[in-house]
C-alpha positions as CSV (number, residue, x, y, z in Angstrom):
1,M,-27.3,-4.7,0.7
2,N,-25.1,-7.5,1.3
3,S,-22.8,-8.1,4.5
4,L,-19.6,-6.4,3.2
5,E,-21.7,-3.4,2.4
6,K,-23.1,-3.2,5.7
7,L,-19.8,-3.7,7.3
8,Y,-18.3,-0.6,5.1
9,W,-21.0,1.7,6.2
10,K,-20.7,0.5,9.9
11,L,-16.8,1.1,9.9
12,K,-17.4,4.6,8.0
13,S,-20.0,5.9,10.6
14,K,-17.6,4.7,13.3
15,Y,-14.5,6.4,11.8
16,P,-15.7,9.4,9.9
17,Q,-12.2,11.0,9.7
18,L,-9.3,9.0,8.4
19,H,-6.1,9.6,10.1
20,Q,-2.3,8.7,10.0
21,Q,-1.2,7.4,6.6
22,W,-4.6,7.1,5.2
23,Q,-5.1,10.9,4.9
24,L,-2.5,10.8,2.1
25,W,-3.0,7.2,0.9
26,C,-7.0,8.0,0.2
27,K,-6.3,11.5,-0.8
28,W,-8.0,12.1,-4.1
29,P,-6.4,13.2,-6.5
30,K,-2.7,12.7,-5.6
31,T,0.2,14.3,-7.0
32,E,3.0,12.2,-8.7
33,K,5.3,12.9,-5.7
34,E,2.5,11.8,-3.3
35,K,2.3,8.7,-5.2
36,E,5.9,8.0,-5.2
37,E,5.9,8.4,-1.3
38,I,2.9,5.8,-1.1
39,I,5.2,3.5,-2.9
40,I,8.2,4.1,-0.5
41,G,5.8,3.7,2.4
42,A,4.5,0.4,1.0
43,I,7.9,-1.1,1.0
44,L,9.0,0.4,4.3
45,T,5.9,-0.5,6.3
46,Q,6.6,-4.3,6.1
47,R,6.9,-5.7,9.5
48,T,6.8,-2.5,11.4
49,N,4.3,0.1,12.8
50,W,3.4,3.5,10.9
51,Q,5.2,5.7,13.3
52,N,8.5,4.2,12.4
53,V,7.7,4.6,8.6
54,E,7.0,8.4,9.1
55,K,10.3,8.8,10.9
56,A,12.0,7.1,8.0
57,I,10.2,9.1,5.4
58,N,11.1,12.5,7.1
59,N,14.6,11.4,7.2
60,L,14.3,10.7,3.5
61,R,12.7,14.2,2.9
62,N,15.5,15.9,4.7
63,A,17.9,14.1,2.7
64,H,16.1,15.1,-0.6
65,L,15.8,11.3,-1.2
66,C,12.1,10.9,-1.2
67,S,11.7,10.2,-4.9
68,L,12.0,7.1,-6.9
69,C,14.5,8.9,-9.2
70,D,16.6,10.0,-6.3
71,I,16.6,6.6,-4.6
72,K,17.5,5.0,-7.8
73,Q,20.7,6.9,-8.2
74,V,22.4,6.2,-4.8
75,E,23.9,3.3,-3.3
76,P,21.7,1.4,-1.1
77,K,24.1,2.0,2.0
78,M,23.4,5.5,1.8
79,L,19.7,5.0,2.9
80,Y,20.9,2.8,5.8
81,P,20.9,5.4,8.4
82,L,17.8,7.2,6.8
83,I,15.5,4.3,7.1
84,K,16.9,2.7,10.2
85,P,13.7,3.5,12.2
86,V,11.9,0.7,10.2
87,G,14.0,-2.3,11.0
88,F,15.5,-4.6,8.5
89,Y,16.9,-1.4,6.9
90,R,19.7,-3.0,4.7
91,T,17.1,-5.3,3.1
92,K,14.5,-2.6,2.7
93,A,17.1,-0.3,1.1
94,E,17.9,-2.9,-1.4
95,Y,14.1,-3.5,-2.1
96,L,13.6,0.3,-2.3
97,R,16.3,0.7,-4.9
98,E,15.2,-2.2,-7.0
99,I,11.5,-1.0,-7.3
100,S,12.7,2.5,-8.0
101,K,15.0,1.2,-10.6
102,F,12.6,-0.8,-12.2
103,I,9.6,2.0,-12.3
104,V,12.0,4.7,-13.6
105,E,13.8,2.8,-16.1
106,K,10.8,1.0,-17.6
107,Y,8.0,3.7,-17.2
108,R,9.9,6.8,-16.1
109,H,6.5,8.3,-14.7
110,L,3.8,6.7,-12.6
111,A,1.3,8.1,-15.0
112,K,2.5,6.2,-17.8
113,M,2.6,3.2,-15.5
114,A,-0.8,3.7,-14.6
115,Q,-2.0,3.2,-18.1
116,Q,-0.9,-0.3,-18.0
117,N,-3.2,-3.4,-17.6
118,L,-3.9,-4.4,-13.8
119,F,-2.9,-7.8,-14.5
120,D,0.6,-7.2,-16.1
121,L,1.3,-4.6,-13.7
122,R,0.7,-6.9,-10.7
123,K,2.8,-9.6,-12.3
124,E,5.6,-7.2,-12.7
125,L,5.5,-5.9,-9.4
126,L,5.3,-9.4,-7.8
127,S,8.3,-10.4,-9.8
128,L,10.5,-7.8,-7.7
129,R,12.4,-8.8,-4.6
130,G,10.6,-7.8,-1.5
131,V,7.1,-7.3,-3.2
132,G,4.5,-9.8,-2.2
133,K,0.8,-9.7,-2.6
134,E,-0.1,-7.1,0.0
135,T,2.8,-4.7,-0.9
136,A,2.0,-5.1,-4.8
137,D,-1.8,-4.7,-4.2
138,S,-1.2,-1.6,-2.0
139,I,0.9,-0.1,-4.7
140,L,-1.6,-0.8,-7.3
141,L,-4.7,0.4,-5.2
142,Y,-3.3,3.5,-3.4
143,A,-0.6,4.7,-5.9
144,L,-1.5,3.5,-9.5
145,E,-5.3,3.7,-8.7
146,K,-6.1,0.3,-9.8
147,P,-9.2,-1.5,-8.6
148,I,-7.8,-4.3,-6.7
149,F,-8.7,-5.0,-2.9
150,V,-5.7,-5.3,-0.4
151,I,-5.8,-8.2,2.3
152,D,-3.9,-8.1,5.2
153,E,-4.0,-9.7,8.7
154,Y,-6.4,-7.0,10.0
155,T,-8.8,-8.0,7.0
156,K,-8.4,-12.0,7.7
157,R,-9.2,-11.3,11.3
158,L,-12.2,-9.1,10.7
159,A,-13.6,-11.6,8.2
160,Q,-13.2,-14.5,10.8
161,K,-14.9,-12.3,13.5
162,E,-17.8,-11.5,11.3
163,G,-18.1,-14.7,9.7
164,L,-17.7,-13.4,6.2
165,S,-16.2,-16.6,4.9
166,S,-15.2,-20.1,5.6
167,Q,-11.9,-19.4,3.6
168,F,-9.2,-17.1,4.8
169,S,-6.4,-17.4,2.3
170,Y,-5.4,-14.1,0.6
171,D,-6.7,-15.0,-2.9
172,A,-10.4,-16.2,-1.4
173,L,-10.9,-13.0,0.6
174,Q,-9.6,-10.8,-2.3
175,K,-12.2,-12.7,-4.5
176,L,-14.9,-12.2,-2.0
177,F,-14.4,-8.6,-1.4
178,E,-14.0,-7.8,-5.2
179,A,-17.2,-9.8,-6.2
180,Q,-19.4,-8.3,-3.3
181,L,-18.3,-4.6,-3.8
182,K,-18.7,-2.2,-6.8
183,K,-15.3,-2.1,-8.3
184,E,-14.6,1.4,-7.5
185,V,-10.9,2.4,-6.5
186,R,-11.9,5.0,-4.0
187,L,-14.3,2.5,-2.2
188,F,-11.5,-0.2,-2.2
189,Q,-9.2,2.3,-0.7
190,E,-11.5,3.7,1.9
191,F,-12.8,0.4,3.1
192,H,-9.5,-1.2,3.5
193,A,-8.3,1.7,5.4
194,L,-11.1,1.6,7.7
195,I,-10.6,-2.3,8.2
196,V,-6.8,-1.4,9.3
197,I,-7.9,1.4,11.7
198,E,-10.7,-0.9,13.4
199,G,-8.0,-3.6,13.7
200,K,-5.5,-1.5,15.4
201,N,-8.2,0.0,17.8
202,H,-9.4,-3.7,18.6
């Protein structure tokens, strides 16, 4: 068992129950609607905490605008008051509409999108405004169920603390995790979730 596998089991024993967003994000299987909500959440969670995202998503639900198709059909300004809790709401409204428009017009359904090659999907997502590596990989892993490891600040800090690598760039750490772990979607999802929970607690 290598150092990353040991770390996974250590965190799994420490946090046997996932909470907050991870109950949905690591759920298996997920409905199309749940996957769309993950994509929306991945955009909204940028530079804010999950409590604010939950408020915004509840607002979208109450307004019957919690699907990609619905978001695509409204003007971004209609989303402003609904997603205001997450901050940067004007920008994020534009990002939400752009990714919704892209997915609905090109693929119609996430099931069809998920059939595409991981590399091609990642390239497409990264071409969209407001979608960086962490957001793209979160969508790929949790919504489209592709085996790609998400790297965030919590992962970088834990890697430094545990002495897992001498390089802490996004690409270097992603390569390390994917090389040392079985390439399984559920493992990647749960491990990343556990790292975030550990990071928030410490």
